[in-house]
Wavefront OBJ file of the C-alpha trace (Angstrom):
o trace
v -36.833 -20.191 33.513
v -34.349 -22.917 32.634
v -35.201 -26.521 33.471
v -32.260 -26.635 35.881
v -33.682 -23.621 37.739
v -37.105 -25.184 38.198
v -35.493 -28.481 39.185
v -33.562 -26.597 41.879
v -36.818 -25.107 43.166
v -38.385 -28.567 43.423
v -35.387 -29.927 45.323
v -35.330 -26.934 47.688
v -39.046 -27.274 48.410
v -38.853 -31.039 48.968
v -35.772 -30.733 51.196
v -37.406 -28.032 53.305
v -40.620 -29.968 53.832
v -38.687 -33.154 54.662
v -36.481 -31.315 57.153
v -39.518 -29.858 58.927
v -41.900 -32.830 58.610
v -41.744 -33.664 62.329
v -42.387 -30.031 63.262
v -45.379 -29.863 60.907
v -46.725 -33.110 62.339
v -46.415 -31.776 65.896
v -48.244 -28.587 64.945
v -51.008 -30.616 63.311
v -51.274 -32.987 66.277
v -52.113 -30.015 68.503
v -55.164 -28.817 66.546
v -55.576 -31.119 63.533
v -55.420 -34.825 62.787
v -51.630 -35.070 62.996
v -50.812 -36.139 59.454
v -49.864 -32.839 57.793
v -46.097 -33.290 57.988
v -46.134 -36.843 56.682
v -48.623 -36.005 53.936
v -46.672 -32.962 52.729
v -43.395 -34.869 52.795
v -44.923 -37.690 50.747
v -46.312 -35.226 48.212
v -43.113 -33.289 47.683
v -41.025 -36.466 47.545
v -43.328 -37.617 44.740
v -42.747 -34.325 42.928
v -38.991 -34.635 43.475
v -39.021 -38.156 42.024
v -40.304 -36.710 38.733
v -38.401 -33.414 38.850
v -36.517 -33.924 35.591
v -39.683 -34.681 33.637
v -41.592 -31.840 35.285
v -38.785 -29.281 34.942
v -38.434 -29.998 31.224
v -41.938 -28.615 30.617
v -42.695 -24.920 29.987
v -43.154 -23.135 33.331
v -46.994 -23.042 33.247
v -47.182 -26.766 32.490
v -44.516 -27.569 35.082
v -46.491 -25.782 37.792
v -49.686 -27.566 36.764
v -47.827 -30.894 36.920
v -46.615 -30.113 40.442
v -50.148 -29.233 41.495
v -51.617 -32.379 39.973
v -48.999 -34.558 41.678
v -49.696 -32.914 45.052
v -53.441 -33.487 44.703
v -52.768 -37.144 43.929
v -50.225 -37.820 46.679
v -50.629 -35.446 49.636
v -54.126 -36.515 50.631
v -56.332 -34.984 53.297
v -57.432 -31.378 52.925
v -53.924 -30.168 52.118
v -53.580 -32.020 48.815
v -56.421 -30.186 47.047
v -55.440 -26.832 48.584
v -51.726 -26.892 47.779
v -52.482 -28.556 44.462
v -54.926 -25.774 43.616
v -52.272 -23.173 44.490
v -49.755 -24.597 42.011
v -52.299 -25.399 39.302
v -53.742 -21.893 39.470
v -50.260 -20.375 39.244
v -49.625 -22.518 36.188
v -52.889 -21.426 34.627
v -52.180 -17.718 35.152
v -48.421 -17.394 34.581
v -46.808 -16.860 31.166
v -43.781 -18.962 30.227
v -41.389 -16.120 31.118
v -43.058 -14.108 33.883
v -41.870 -10.831 35.318
v -42.741 -9.597 38.821
v -45.985 -7.997 37.640
v -47.143 -11.239 36.053
v -46.155 -13.220 39.153
v -48.032 -10.777 41.386
v -51.183 -11.039 39.291
v -50.931 -14.832 39.112
v -50.501 -15.140 42.872
v -53.588 -12.999 43.394
v -55.602 -15.328 41.157
v -54.123 -18.390 42.863
v -55.133 -17.040 46.277
v -58.674 -16.589 44.958
v -58.650 -20.206 43.746
v -57.408 -21.542 47.096
v -59.979 -19.418 48.902
v -62.755 -20.821 46.743
v -61.545 -24.412 47.117
v -61.249 -24.156 50.901
v -64.273 -21.882 51.324
v -62.050 -19.702 53.494
v -60.685 -16.182 53.773
v -57.592 -14.615 55.364
v -58.075 -14.254 59.115
v -59.461 -17.765 59.598
v -56.168 -19.466 60.594
v -55.246 -21.153 57.318
v -52.531 -21.050 54.656
v -54.268 -17.950 53.274
v -52.976 -16.018 56.275
v -49.485 -16.451 54.825
v -50.337 -16.238 51.133
v -52.109 -12.874 51.403
v -49.202 -11.037 53.138
v -46.764 -12.662 50.690
v -48.833 -11.328 47.792
v -48.825 -7.858 49.332
v -45.044 -7.972 49.874
v -44.548 -9.096 46.279
v -46.755 -6.253 45.028
v -44.756 -3.790 47.114
v -41.509 -4.824 45.414
v -39.876 -6.432 48.447
v -36.827 -8.674 47.959
v -36.970 -12.452 48.229
v -35.470 -12.486 51.722
v -37.907 -9.773 52.841
v -40.825 -11.761 51.441
v -39.591 -14.875 53.270
v -39.492 -12.896 56.526
v -43.035 -11.664 55.887
v -44.152 -15.278 55.419
v -42.531 -16.389 58.682
v -44.130 -13.534 60.639
v -47.496 -14.271 59.048
v -47.298 -17.921 60.141
v -46.390 -16.785 63.666
v -49.420 -14.487 63.594
v -51.754 -17.495 63.292
v -50.872 -18.566 66.862
v -53.331 -16.199 68.638
v -56.034 -16.710 66.016
v -59.156 -18.800 66.539
v -59.547 -21.319 63.722
v -62.698 -20.759 61.681
v -61.999 -23.249 58.875
v -60.586 -26.745 58.630
v -60.414 -29.473 61.245
v -58.983 -27.041 63.820
v -62.228 -25.051 63.725
v -63.948 -27.902 65.608
v -61.809 -27.029 68.627
v -63.146 -23.479 68.820
v -61.331 -21.487 71.509
v -58.897 -24.370 72.099
v -57.342 -23.697 68.667
v -55.995 -20.405 70.047
v -52.334 -20.567 71.049
v -51.206 -22.947 68.312
v -49.655 -22.185 64.927
v -51.577 -23.435 61.914
v -49.640 -26.252 60.247
v -50.746 -25.224 56.754
v -49.600 -21.670 57.356
v -46.232 -22.929 58.595
v -45.695 -25.229 55.603
v -46.667 -22.382 53.267
v -44.092 -20.113 54.921
v -41.444 -22.830 54.612
v -42.159 -23.189 50.884
v -42.076 -19.419 50.355
v -38.657 -19.190 52.017
v -37.290 -22.165 50.054
v -38.399 -20.622 46.746
v -37.317 -17.082 47.633
v -33.840 -18.118 48.771
v -33.309 -20.404 45.777
v -34.351 -17.679 43.337
v -32.148 -15.085 45.061
v -29.160 -17.437 45.041
v -29.483 -17.679 41.284
l 1 2 3 4 5 6 7 8 9 10 11 12 13 14 15 16 17 18 19 20 21 22 23 24 25 26 27 28 29 30 31 32 33 34 35 36 37 38 39 40 41 42 43 44 45 46 47 48 49 50 51 52 53 54 55 56 57 58 59 60 61 62 63 64 65 66 67 68 69 70 71 72 73 74 75 76 77 78 79 80 81 82 83 84 85 86 87 88 89 90 91 92 93 94 95 96 97 98 99 100 101 102 103 104 105 106 107 108 109 110 111 112 113 114 115 116 117 118 119 120 121 122 123 124 125 126 127 128 129 130 131 132 133 134 135 136 137 138 139 140 141 142 143 144 145 146 147 148 149 150 151 152 153 154 155 156 157 158 159 160 161 162 163 164 165 166 167 168 169 170 171 172 173 174 175 176 177 178 179 180 181 182 183 184 185 186 187 188 189 190 191 192 193 194 195 196 197 198 199
């Protein structure tokens, strides 16, 4: 991947999170502590500010740098979780990955996020988007199809009862609200998928 390509991915991700920051905050206010949108925006703006330096690195190192920056700047529970996702992808991916390598790396990254958050799919977290995205990737779906899968997976968290994270303290009252982490994950998946397809 050329540096300009990775730089474009960073810009797309940061723009998407910034554009939806208020929505993410509203989702988090319903069942969380209300800071998810602001925290994610701050983290991805910090990544964007160093996009040229990050994008100049080999892909594995660039992904690790994104993850490290998110851990340092996002804060809350989301920083370590999203940071782990990117750092694990960087650890597992070769410099020039094909779909098979990306599929394997995403599987390992999901395991890392699961371990960090002590959570599994079905508990109303970002994993409820990541797992269907992995399956769609393994099935050979196109970028736009994968983005649609991510959106539907985020929607599917609405009727779930939260079993992990701050929302789990609400018990039954968490039902009827979309998980903010799942929504931000879906937004990032669409931003990446559409940027890659455009190129």
